[in-house]
N, CA, C and O atoms as CSV, one atom per row, in Angstrom:
chain,resi,resn,atom,element,x,y,z
A,1,UNK,N,N,88.093,99.061,115.493
A,1,UNK,CA,C,89.153,99.149,114.510
A,1,UNK,C,C,88.727,100.043,113.345
A,1,UNK,O,O,89.518,100.847,112.852
A,2,UNK,N,N,87.488,99.902,112.915
A,2,UNK,CA,C,86.969,100.710,111.821
A,2,UNK,C,C,86.973,102.198,112.189
A,2,UNK,O,O,87.236,103.048,111.339
A,3,UNK,N,N,86.687,102.503,113.430
A,3,UNK,CA,C,86.674,103.882,113.898
A,3,UNK,C,C,88.060,104.505,113.764
A,3,UNK,O,O,88.190,105.653,113.339
A,4,UNK,N,N,89.076,103.762,114.119
A,4,UNK,CA,C,90.448,104.254,114.020
A,4,UNK,C,C,90.812,104.507,112.557
A,4,UNK,O,O,91.406,105.536,112.236
A,5,UNK,N,N,90.464,103.589,111.683
A,5,UNK,CA,C,90.769,103.759,110.257
A,5,UNK,C,C,90.010,104.946,109.673
A,5,UNK,O,O,90.557,105.703,108.872
A,6,UNK,N,N,88.763,105.105,110.071
A,6,UNK,CA,C,87.976,106.258,109.602
A,6,UNK,C,C,88.622,107.575,110.031
A,6,UNK,O,O,88.676,108.534,109.261
A,7,UNK,N,N,89.108,107.606,111.261
A,7,UNK,CA,C,89.773,108.807,111.771
A,7,UNK,C,C,91.052,109.080,110.989
A,7,UNK,O,O,91.330,110.227,110.637
A,8,UNK,N,N,91.821,108.054,110.720
A,8,UNK,CA,C,93.058,108.207,109.941
A,8,UNK,C,C,92.752,108.688,108.520
A,8,UNK,O,O,93.452,109.547,107.983
A,9,UNK,N,N,91.720,108.136,107.929
A,9,UNK,CA,C,91.310,108.555,106.584
A,9,UNK,C,C,90.898,110.026,106.581
A,9,UNK,O,O,91.257,110.778,105.675
A,10,UNK,N,N,90.144,110.426,107.600
A,10,UNK,CA,C,89.693,111.811,107.705
A,10,UNK,C,C,90.885,112.753,107.869
A,10,UNK,O,O,90.922,113.821,107.258
A,11,UNK,N,N,91.857,112.361,108.692
A,11,UNK,CA,C,93.047,113.196,108.883
A,11,UNK,C,C,93.841,113.333,107.592
A,11,UNK,O,O,94.328,114.418,107.274
A,12,UNK,N,N,93.972,112.251,106.856
A,12,UNK,CA,C,94.687,112.300,105.578
A,12,UNK,C,C,93.944,113.201,104.591
A,12,UNK,O,O,94.562,113.976,103.861
A,13,UNK,N,N,92.617,113.092,104.575
A,13,UNK,CA,C,91.790,113.945,103.717
A,13,UNK,C,C,92.015,115.412,104.062
A,13,UNK,O,O,92.260,116.230,103.175
A,14,UNK,N,N,91.934,115.747,105.344
A,14,UNK,CA,C,92.099,117.135,105.780
A,14,UNK,C,C,93.500,117.652,105.462
A,14,UNK,O,O,93.652,118.805,105.059
A,15,UNK,N,N,94.511,116.826,105.634
A,15,UNK,CA,C,95.884,117.241,105.332
A,15,UNK,C,C,96.040,117.519,103.836
A,15,UNK,O,O,96.689,118.489,103.445
A,16,UNK,N,N,95.448,116.673,103.010
A,16,UNK,CA,C,95.533,116.864,101.562
A,16,UNK,C,C,94.818,118.143,101.138
A,16,UNK,O,O,95.351,118.927,100.352
A,17,UNK,N,N,93.614,118.350,101.660
A,17,UNK,CA,C,92.863,119.573,101.336
A,17,UNK,C,C,93.658,120.799,101.772
A,17,UNK,O,O,93.769,121.770,101.024
A,18,UNK,N,N,94.200,120.753,102.960
A,18,UNK,CA,C,94.951,121.885,103.492
A,18,UNK,C,C,96.187,122.189,102.649
A,18,UNK,O,O,96.466,123.348,102.343
A,19,UNK,N,N,96.916,121.156,102.280
A,19,UNK,CA,C,98.126,121.351,101.493
A,19,UNK,C,C,97.812,121.896,100.102
A,19,UNK,O,O,98.473,122.822,99.632
A,20,UNK,N,N,96.813,121.330,99.450
A,20,UNK,CA,C,96.448,121.812,98.118
A,20,UNK,C,C,95.874,123.221,98.171
A,20,UNK,O,O,96.094,124.023,97.264
A,21,UNK,N,N,95.140,123.518,99.232
A,21,UNK,CA,C,94.525,124.835,99.373
A,21,UNK,C,C,95.570,125.936,99.533
A,21,UNK,O,O,95.314,127.090,99.191
A,22,UNK,N,N,96.739,125.585,100.048
A,22,UNK,CA,C,97.810,126.565,100.227
A,22,UNK,C,C,98.504,126.942,98.917
A,22,UNK,O,O,99.199,127.955,98.849
A,23,UNK,N,N,98.314,126.125,97.881
A,23,UNK,CA,C,98.946,126.405,96.597
A,23,UNK,C,C,98.221,127.532,95.869
A,23,UNK,O,O,97.018,127.731,96.036
A,24,UNK,N,N,98.971,128.251,95.070
A,24,UNK,CA,C,98.355,129.318,94.269
A,24,UNK,C,C,97.598,128.681,93.109
A,24,UNK,O,O,97.784,127.504,92.802
A,25,UNK,N,N,96.750,129.470,92.476
A,25,UNK,CA,C,96.018,128.974,91.313
A,25,UNK,C,C,96.978,128.543,90.211
A,25,UNK,O,O,96.714,127.573,89.500
A,26,UNK,N,N,98.067,129.245,90.069
A,26,UNK,CA,C,99.077,128.912,89.058
A,26,UNK,C,C,99.715,127.554,89.363
A,26,UNK,O,O,99.887,126.728,88.467
A,27,UNK,N,N,100.063,127.332,90.622
A,27,UNK,CA,C,100.663,126.052,91.006
A,27,UNK,C,C,99.676,124.906,90.795
A,27,UNK,O,O,100.048,123.831,90.325
A,28,UNK,N,N,98.430,125.146,91.144
A,28,UNK,CA,C,97.407,124.122,90.916
A,28,UNK,C,C,97.255,123.833,89.426
A,28,UNK,O,O,97.137,122.676,89.023
A,29,UNK,N,N,97.259,124.878,88.616
A,29,UNK,CA,C,97.132,124.706,87.170
A,29,UNK,C,C,98.306,123.898,86.620
A,29,UNK,O,O,98.131,123.081,85.716
A,30,UNK,N,N,99.486,124.125,87.159
A,30,UNK,CA,C,100.657,123.355,86.728
A,30,UNK,C,C,100.479,121.867,87.020
A,30,UNK,O,O,101.018,121.016,86.312
A,31,UNK,N,N,99.723,121.567,88.061
A,31,UNK,CA,C,99.442,120.173,88.428
A,31,UNK,C,C,98.210,119.634,87.697
A,31,UNK,O,O,97.892,118.449,87.799
A,32,UNK,N,N,97.527,120.497,86.969
A,32,UNK,CA,C,96.323,120.080,86.257
A,32,UNK,C,C,95.108,120.000,87.156
A,32,UNK,O,O,94.194,119.212,86.913
A,33,UNK,N,N,95.101,120.821,88.198
A,33,UNK,CA,C,94.011,120.813,89.183
A,33,UNK,C,C,93.373,122.201,89.226
A,33,UNK,O,O,94.072,123.212,89.290
A,34,UNK,N,N,92.051,122.238,89.190
A,34,UNK,CA,C,91.320,123.484,89.401
A,34,UNK,C,C,90.946,123.558,90.883
A,34,UNK,O,O,90.736,122.529,91.527
A,35,UNK,N,N,90.865,124.757,91.411
A,35,UNK,CA,C,90.604,124.922,92.844
A,35,UNK,C,C,89.327,124.196,93.289
A,35,UNK,O,O,89.281,123.652,94.392
A,36,UNK,N,N,88.293,124.182,92.440
A,36,UNK,CA,C,87.044,123.526,92.831
A,36,UNK,C,C,87.173,122.000,92.887
A,36,UNK,O,O,86.266,121.330,93.382
A,37,UNK,N,N,88.265,121.446,92.398
A,37,UNK,CA,C,88.464,120.000,92.394
A,37,UNK,C,C,89.183,119.486,93.636
A,37,UNK,O,O,89.278,118.274,93.827
A,38,UNK,N,N,89.684,120.367,94.474
A,38,UNK,CA,C,90.530,119.961,95.602
A,38,UNK,C,C,89.852,118.923,96.484
A,38,UNK,O,O,90.458,117.896,96.791
A,39,UNK,N,N,88.625,119.159,96.895
A,39,UNK,CA,C,87.963,118.225,97.819
A,39,UNK,C,C,87.722,116.856,97.179
A,39,UNK,O,O,87.883,115.824,97.829
A,40,UNK,N,N,87.339,116.857,95.916
A,40,UNK,CA,C,87.092,115.555,95.276
A,40,UNK,C,C,88.399,114.794,95.067
A,40,UNK,O,O,88.425,113.567,95.172
A,41,UNK,N,N,89.470,115.504,94.774
A,41,UNK,CA,C,90.768,114.848,94.638
A,41,UNK,C,C,91.234,114.295,95.981
A,41,UNK,O,O,91.774,113.191,96.048
A,42,UNK,N,N,91.028,115.053,97.032
A,42,UNK,CA,C,91.412,114.592,98.370
A,42,UNK,C,C,90.616,113.360,98.781
A,42,UNK,O,O,91.154,112.476,99.448
A,43,UNK,N,N,89.338,113.286,98.394
A,43,UNK,CA,C,88.516,112.120,98.710
A,43,UNK,C,C,89.016,110.868,98.014
A,43,UNK,O,O,88.920,109.767,98.558
A,44,UNK,N,N,89.552,111.035,96.806
A,44,UNK,CA,C,90.038,109.900,96.027
A,44,UNK,C,C,91.368,109.357,96.539
A,44,UNK,O,O,91.667,108.176,96.361
A,45,UNK,N,N,92.162,110.210,97.171
A,45,UNK,CA,C,93.496,109.805,97.603
A,45,UNK,C,C,93.466,108.621,98.557
A,45,UNK,O,O,92.529,108.500,99.346
A,46,UNK,N,N,94.407,107.796,98.510
A,46,UNK,CA,C,94.575,106.622,99.385
A,46,UNK,C,C,95.588,105.746,98.794
A,46,UNK,O,O,95.898,104.695,99.354
């Protein structure tokens, strides 16, 4: 069961990173996010 949840968490992380990475620097700035923060923000999501 833990393996399935870990996989789901990883997929959600990757989807978040991918979606944020597609935004321009201006769009990220409007959200208050710097490009170097994307991975740490994605890790926090849940």
